[in-house]
VOFITOR-902136 format. One record per residue: residue number from 0; x, y, z of N, C-alpha, C, O in turn. Coordinates in Angstrom, 2 decimals. Example, Ala and Ser with C-alpha at 12.3 -4.5 7.8 and 13.67 -1.06 7.14 Angstrom:
<voses>
(vose 0, (13.19, -5.69, 7.80), (12.30, -4.50, 7.80), (13.20, -3.30, 7.80), (14.24, -3.32, 8.46)),
(vose 1, (12.85, -2.25, 7.08), (13.67, -1.06, 7.14), (12.90, 0.03, 7.87), (13.41, 1.14, 8.04)),
</voses>
This chain:
<voses>
(vose 0, (112.24, -106.11, -124.27), (113.35, -106.99, -124.00), (112.80, -108.34, -123.57), (111.96, -108.41, -122.68)),
(vose 1, (113.27, -109.39, -124.20), (112.87, -110.73, -123.80), (113.64, -111.11, -122.56), (114.81, -110.74, -122.42)),
(vose 2, (113.01, -111.84, -121.69), (113.71, -112.23, -120.46), (113.50, -113.70, -120.17), (112.62, -114.35, -120.73)),
(vose 3, (114.30, -114.21, -119.30), (114.21, -115.59, -118.84), (114.94, -115.66, -117.52), (115.70, -114.75, -117.19)),
(vose 4, (114.73, -116.71, -116.75), (115.43, -116.80, -115.47), (116.93, -116.94, -115.66), (117.36, -117.79, -116.45)),
(vose 5, (117.75, -116.15, -114.97), (119.21, -116.30, -115.08), (119.68, -117.57, -114.37), (119.04, -118.04, -113.43)),
(vose 6, (120.80, -118.12, -114.84), (121.34, -119.33, -114.24), (122.49, -119.05, -113.30), (122.87, -119.92, -112.51)),
(vose 7, (123.06, -117.86, -113.37), (124.21, -117.55, -112.56), (123.88, -116.39, -111.63), (123.04, -115.55, -111.95)),
(vose 8, (124.54, -116.35, -110.49), (124.30, -115.28, -109.52), (124.65, -113.90, -110.07), (124.09, -112.90, -109.62)),
(vose 9, (125.57, -113.83, -111.03), (125.97, -112.53, -111.57), (125.10, -112.09, -112.76), (125.43, -111.10, -113.41)),
(vose 10, (124.02, -112.81, -113.05), (123.10, -112.41, -114.09), (123.41, -112.92, -115.48), (122.64, -112.69, -116.41)),
(vose 11, (124.54, -113.63, -115.65), (124.86, -114.18, -116.97), (123.84, -115.25, -117.36), (123.32, -115.97, -116.50)),
(vose 12, (123.56, -115.35, -118.63), (122.69, -116.41, -119.12), (123.52, -117.66, -119.38), (124.74, -117.59, -119.56)),
(vose 13, (122.86, -118.78, -119.41), (123.56, -120.03, -119.64), (123.68, -120.28, -121.14), (122.68, -120.28, -121.86)),
(vose 14, (124.88, -120.48, -121.60), (125.13, -120.78, -123.01), (125.88, -122.10, -123.08), (127.02, -122.19, -122.63)),
(vose 15, (125.24, -123.11, -123.64), (125.83, -124.43, -123.78), (126.30, -124.59, -125.23), (125.47, -124.72, -126.13)),
(vose 16, (127.61, -124.57, -125.47), (128.12, -124.66, -126.85), (127.69, -125.92, -127.58), (127.46, -125.88, -128.79)),
(vose 17, (127.57, -127.03, -126.87), (127.15, -128.28, -127.52), (125.70, -128.17, -127.99), (125.37, -128.57, -129.11)),
(vose 18, (124.83, -127.64, -127.14), (123.43, -127.46, -127.54), (123.33, -126.41, -128.64), (122.55, -126.56, -129.58)),
(vose 19, (124.12, -125.35, -128.54), (124.11, -124.30, -129.56), (124.42, -124.90, -130.93), (123.77, -124.56, -131.92)),
(vose 20, (125.40, -125.78, -131.00), (125.77, -126.42, -132.27), (124.62, -127.29, -132.79), (124.40, -127.36, -134.00)),
(vose 21, (123.91, -127.94, -131.89), (122.76, -128.78, -132.29), (121.58, -127.96, -132.79), (120.79, -128.47, -133.58)),
(vose 22, (121.45, -126.71, -132.35), (120.31, -125.88, -132.74), (120.36, -125.42, -134.19), (119.32, -125.24, -134.82)),
(vose 23, (121.55, -125.22, -134.73), (121.70, -124.70, -136.09), (120.96, -125.59, -137.09), (121.17, -126.80, -137.14)),
(vose 24, (120.09, -124.95, -137.87), (119.36, -125.68, -138.90), (118.12, -126.42, -138.40), (117.43, -127.06, -139.19)),
(vose 25, (117.84, -126.34, -137.12), (116.68, -127.04, -136.55), (115.45, -126.15, -136.53), (115.54, -124.92, -136.44)),
(vose 26, (114.30, -126.79, -136.63), (113.02, -126.08, -136.58), (112.60, -125.91, -135.13), (112.58, -126.86, -134.35)),
(vose 27, (112.28, -124.67, -134.78), (111.97, -124.32, -133.40), (110.60, -123.66, -133.32), (110.25, -122.80, -134.14)),
(vose 28, (109.83, -124.06, -132.33), (108.57, -123.41, -132.01), (108.85, -122.51, -130.82), (109.25, -122.98, -129.75)),
(vose 29, (108.64, -121.20, -131.00), (108.94, -120.22, -129.96), (107.64, -119.62, -129.44), (106.82, -119.13, -130.22)),
(vose 30, (107.46, -119.66, -128.13), (106.32, -119.02, -127.50), (106.79, -117.77, -126.79), (107.78, -117.80, -126.06)),
(vose 31, (106.08, -116.66, -127.00), (106.42, -115.41, -126.33), (105.18, -114.91, -125.60), (104.12, -114.75, -126.19)),
(vose 32, (105.34, -114.68, -124.30), (104.26, -114.12, -123.49), (104.59, -112.66, -123.22), (105.70, -112.33, -122.80)),
(vose 33, (103.62, -111.79, -123.47), (103.79, -110.35, -123.27), (103.06, -109.95, -121.99), (101.86, -110.17, -121.86)),
(vose 34, (103.81, -109.38, -121.05), (103.26, -108.98, -119.76), (103.42, -107.48, -119.55), (104.36, -106.87, -120.06)),
(vose 35, (102.50, -106.89, -118.78), (102.65, -105.48, -118.43), (103.54, -105.38, -117.19), (104.01, -106.39, -116.67)),
(vose 36, (103.78, -104.16, -116.74), (104.70, -103.94, -115.62), (104.21, -104.57, -114.32), (105.00, -104.74, -113.39)),
(vose 37, (102.93, -104.92, -114.25), (102.39, -105.60, -113.06), (102.52, -107.12, -113.14), (102.22, -107.83, -112.18)),
(vose 38, (102.97, -107.61, -114.30), (103.09, -109.04, -114.49), (101.81, -109.68, -115.02), (101.67, -110.90, -115.02)),
(vose 39, (100.88, -108.85, -115.49), (99.63, -109.35, -116.05), (99.85, -109.74, -117.51), (100.36, -108.95, -118.30)),
(vose 40, (99.46, -110.96, -117.85), (99.60, -111.44, -119.22), (98.67, -110.66, -120.13), (97.47, -110.61, -119.89)),
(vose 41, (99.22, -110.04, -121.17), (98.45, -109.25, -122.12), (98.16, -110.00, -123.41), (97.08, -109.88, -123.98)),
(vose 42, (99.13, -110.78, -123.87), (98.91, -111.60, -125.06), (100.02, -112.63, -125.18), (101.06, -112.55, -124.52)),
(vose 43, (99.78, -113.60, -126.03), (100.76, -114.64, -126.30), (100.94, -114.76, -127.81), (100.02, -114.48, -128.58)),
(vose 44, (102.12, -115.18, -128.21), (102.42, -115.34, -129.63), (103.24, -116.61, -129.80), (104.12, -116.91, -129.00)),
(vose 45, (102.93, -117.35, -130.85), (103.73, -118.52, -131.19), (104.32, -118.31, -132.57), (103.62, -117.92, -133.51)),
(vose 46, (105.60, -118.56, -132.68), (106.32, -118.39, -133.94), (107.06, -119.69, -134.24), (107.41, -120.44, -133.33)),
(vose 47, (107.29, -119.94, -135.50), (108.06, -121.12, -135.88), (109.09, -120.70, -136.92), (108.83, -119.84, -137.76)),
(vose 48, (110.25, -121.34, -136.85), (111.30, -121.02, -137.81), (112.50, -121.93, -137.64), (112.53, -122.83, -136.81)),
(vose 49, (113.49, -121.65, -138.45), (114.74, -122.42, -138.48), (115.85, -121.58, -137.86), (116.02, -120.41, -138.21)),
(vose 50, (116.60, -122.17, -136.94), (117.72, -121.47, -136.31), (118.81, -121.28, -137.36), (119.34, -122.24, -137.90)),
(vose 51, (119.13, -120.01, -137.64), (120.13, -119.72, -138.67), (121.50, -119.41, -138.08), (122.52, -119.65, -138.74)),
(vose 52, (121.55, -118.89, -136.85), (122.85, -118.66, -136.21), (122.70, -118.63, -134.70), (121.65, -118.28, -134.15)),
(vose 53, (123.79, -119.02, -134.05), (123.85, -119.01, -132.59), (125.23, -118.51, -132.20), (126.25, -119.05, -132.64)),
(vose 54, (125.25, -117.46, -131.36), (126.52, -116.87, -130.95), (126.45, -116.58, -129.45), (125.43, -116.08, -128.97)),
(vose 55, (127.52, -116.88, -128.69), (127.47, -116.73, -127.23), (127.29, -115.30, -126.72), (126.92, -115.12, -125.56)),
(vose 56, (127.54, -114.29, -127.54), (127.31, -112.91, -127.10), (126.29, -112.17, -127.97), (125.61, -111.27, -127.48)),
(vose 57, (126.19, -112.54, -129.23), (125.27, -111.85, -130.14), (123.85, -112.42, -130.09), (122.90, -111.72, -130.45)),
(vose 58, (123.70, -113.65, -129.66), (122.38, -114.24, -129.53), (122.04, -115.29, -130.56), (122.90, -115.76, -131.31)),
(vose 59, (120.77, -115.64, -130.59), (120.25, -116.70, -131.43), (119.31, -116.08, -132.45), (118.40, -115.34, -132.10)),
(vose 60, (119.54, -116.38, -133.72), (118.72, -115.83, -134.80), (117.90, -116.96, -135.42), (118.42, -118.02, -135.77)),
(vose 61, (116.60, -116.70, -135.54), (115.69, -117.68, -136.13), (115.05, -117.06, -137.37), (114.48, -115.96, -137.31)),
(vose 62, (115.14, -117.76, -138.49), (114.48, -117.34, -139.73), (113.05, -117.86, -139.66), (112.81, -119.07, -139.69)),
(vose 63, (112.11, -116.93, -139.58), (110.72, -117.30, -139.31), (109.99, -117.82, -140.55), (110.36, -117.53, -141.69)),
(vose 64, (108.94, -118.60, -140.27), (108.09, -119.19, -141.31), (106.65, -118.75, -141.03), (106.40, -117.91, -140.17)),
(vose 65, (105.72, -119.33, -141.76), (104.28, -119.12, -141.58), (103.94, -117.63, -141.75), (104.36, -117.01, -142.72)),
(vose 66, (103.17, -117.06, -140.80), (102.71, -115.66, -140.89), (103.87, -114.66, -140.96), (103.68, -113.54, -141.43)),
(vose 67, (105.04, -115.06, -140.50), (106.18, -114.15, -140.42), (107.31, -114.55, -141.38), (108.47, -114.20, -141.16)),
(vose 68, (106.96, -115.29, -142.43), (107.98, -115.73, -143.40), (108.75, -114.52, -143.93), (108.16, -113.49, -144.26)),
(vose 69, (110.06, -114.67, -144.02), (110.92, -113.59, -144.50), (111.46, -112.71, -143.39), (112.35, -111.89, -143.62)),
(vose 70, (110.94, -112.86, -142.17), (111.41, -112.08, -141.02), (112.36, -112.94, -140.19), (112.40, -114.16, -140.33)),
(vose 71, (113.11, -112.27, -139.32), (113.96, -113.00, -138.38), (113.59, -112.60, -136.97), (113.07, -111.52, -136.72)),
(vose 72, (113.87, -113.50, -136.05), (113.67, -113.26, -134.62), (115.02, -113.35, -133.96), (115.72, -114.36, -134.09)),
(vose 73, (115.41, -112.31, -133.23), (116.68, -112.28, -132.50), (116.39, -112.55, -131.03), (115.65, -111.80, -130.40)),
(vose 74, (116.96, -113.61, -130.50), (116.79, -113.97, -129.09), (118.10, -113.74, -128.34), (119.17, -113.73, -128.95)),
(vose 75, (118.02, -113.57, -127.03), (119.24, -113.45, -126.23), (120.13, -114.70, -126.36), (119.65, -115.75, -126.77)),
(vose 76, (121.40, -114.58, -126.02), (122.33, -115.71, -126.16), (122.21, -116.72, -125.03), (123.15, -116.93, -124.27)),
(vose 77, (121.06, -117.32, -124.91), (120.81, -118.31, -123.86), (120.25, -119.58, -124.47), (119.21, -119.55, -125.12)),
(vose 78, (120.93, -120.68, -124.25), (120.42, -121.96, -124.74), (119.53, -122.65, -123.71), (118.89, -123.65, -124.01)),
(vose 79, (119.50, -122.13, -122.48), (118.75, -122.78, -121.42), (117.24, -122.79, -121.65), (116.53, -123.58, -121.05)),
(vose 80, (116.76, -121.91, -122.52), (115.33, -121.85, -122.79), (114.90, -122.78, -123.92), (113.73, -122.78, -124.30)),
(vose 81, (115.80, -123.57, -124.44), (115.48, -124.51, -125.51), (115.43, -125.93, -124.97), (116.30, -126.36, -124.21)),
(vose 82, (114.39, -126.64, -125.37), (114.29, -128.05, -125.00), (113.76, -128.84, -126.18), (113.06, -128.30, -127.04)),
(vose 83, (114.10, -130.11, -126.22), (113.62, -130.97, -127.29), (112.10, -130.99, -127.24), (111.51, -131.18, -126.18)),
(vose 84, (111.47, -130.79, -128.39), (110.01, -130.72, -128.46), (109.40, -132.12, -128.41), (109.87, -133.03, -129.10)),
(vose 85, (108.36, -132.29, -127.61), (107.63, -133.57, -127.65), (107.01, -133.75, -129.04), (106.57, -132.77, -129.65)),
(vose 86, (106.98, -134.95, -129.54), (106.37, -135.23, -130.84), (104.91, -134.80, -130.80), (104.24, -134.96, -129.78)),
(vose 87, (104.43, -134.25, -131.91), (103.04, -133.86, -131.96), (102.78, -132.75, -132.95), (103.68, -132.31, -133.67)),
(vose 88, (101.53, -132.32, -132.97), (101.10, -131.24, -133.85), (100.87, -129.98, -133.02), (100.26, -130.03, -131.95)),
(vose 89, (101.37, -128.86, -133.53), (101.26, -127.58, -132.84), (100.62, -126.58, -133.79), (100.99, -126.51, -134.96)),
(vose 90, (99.67, -125.80, -133.29), (99.03, -124.77, -134.09), (99.73, -123.45, -133.82), (99.91, -123.06, -132.67)),
(vose 91, (100.14, -122.75, -134.90), (100.84, -121.47, -134.75), (100.27, -120.44, -135.71), (99.68, -120.78, -136.73)),
(vose 92, (100.45, -119.18, -135.36), (100.07, -118.07, -136.22), (98.58, -117.82, -136.26), (97.78, -118.62, -135.77)),
(vose 93, (98.22, -116.70, -136.84), (96.81, -116.29, -136.89), (95.98, -117.22, -137.77), (94.77, -117.35, -137.57)),
(vose 94, (96.61, -117.87, -138.74), (95.89, -118.78, -139.62), (95.81, -120.19, -139.04), (95.18, -121.07, -139.62)),
(vose 95, (96.46, -120.39, -137.88), (96.42, -121.71, -137.24), (97.17, -122.78, -138.00), (96.77, -123.94, -138.01)),
(vose 96, (98.28, -122.39, -138.66), (99.09, -123.37, -139.37), (99.52, -124.47, -138.41), (99.87, -124.20, -137.26)),
(vose 97, (99.50, -125.70, -138.89), (99.89, -126.83, -138.06), (101.35, -127.16, -138.33), (101.75, -127.37, -139.48)),
(vose 98, (102.13, -127.22, -137.27), (103.54, -127.59, -137.34), (103.64, -128.99, -136.73), (103.23, -129.22, -135.59)),
(vose 99, (104.18, -129.90, -137.49), (104.30, -131.29, -137.03), (105.73, -131.56, -136.61), (106.68, -131.34, -137.37)),
(vose 100, (105.87, -132.05, -135.39), (107.16, -132.50, -134.84), (108.32, -131.51, -135.00), (109.32, -131.84, -135.63)),
(vose 101, (108.19, -130.29, -134.45), (109.36, -129.40, -134.47), (110.49, -130.04, -133.66), (110.25, -130.92, -132.83)),
(vose 102, (111.70, -129.60, -133.91), (112.86, -130.18, -133.21), (112.96, -129.69, -131.76), (113.26, -130.47, -130.85)),
(vose 103, (112.72, -128.37, -131.56), (112.85, -127.77, -130.24), (111.68, -126.84, -129.97), (111.01, -126.37, -130.89)),
(vose 104, (111.46, -126.57, -128.69), (110.54, -125.52, -128.27), (111.31, -124.58, -127.34), (112.28, -124.98, -126.69)),
(vose 105, (110.85, -123.33, -127.30), (111.50, -122.34, -126.45), (110.44, -121.34, -125.99), (109.61, -120.90, -126.79)),
(vose 106, (110.46, -120.99, -124.71), (109.47, -120.06, -124.17), (110.18, -118.82, -123.63), (111.21, -118.93, -122.96)),
(vose 107, (109.63, -117.64, -123.94), (110.19, -116.36, -123.53), (109.09, -115.45, -123.01), (107.91, -115.67, -123.29)),
(vose 108, (109.48, -114.43, -122.26), (108.56, -113.42, -121.75), (109.06, -112.07, -122.18), (110.27, -111.82, -122.22)),
(vose 109, (108.13, -111.19, -122.52), (108.50, -109.84, -122.91), (107.71, -108.85, -122.05), (106.49, -108.93, -121.95)),
(vose 110, (108.43, -107.93, -121.45), (107.80, -106.91, -120.63), (107.41, -105.74, -121.53), (108.25, -105.17, -122.22)),
(vose 111, (106.13, -105.40, -121.52), (105.65, -104.29, -122.32), (105.95, -102.97, -121.64), (106.02, -102.90, -120.41)),
(vose 112, (106.11, -101.94, -122.41), (106.32, -100.60, -121.85), (105.14, -100.22, -120.98), (104.02, -100.67, -121.22)),
(vose 113, (105.37, -99.41, -120.00), (104.33, -99.03, -119.03), (103.09, -98.46, -119.70), (101.98, -98.68, -119.20)),
(vose 114, (103.24, -97.75, -120.80), (102.09, -97.14, -121.45), (101.55, -97.96, -122.62), (100.68, -97.50, -123.36)),
(vose 115, (102.06, -99.18, -122.79), (101.62, -100.03, -123.92), (100.30, -100.72, -123.62), (99.79, -101.46, -124.46)),
</voses>
């Protein structure tokens, strides 16, 4: 399960409809950090793709490119983890593909199973 800091005391994630509308069709660089149950970082992954849908309860779907072309990434319905990407070149994937000036960046954490 991907996680991020909640914005509300009741655990709801923040969903900004205006930002959600801006995300559709934009290129996003997504970083995912995988941690064990102790919070120790086990690995990191960077993915790039185009946001294909955003829904306040179903989540955010990204059509992936590069090493994961043809796959999709389903993220929780939170826009708070997206920010405008600083201009520049970013290396992604095992082949080190260079992504120039993505529209947004987003960072997530994934807790690995205890025996993983």
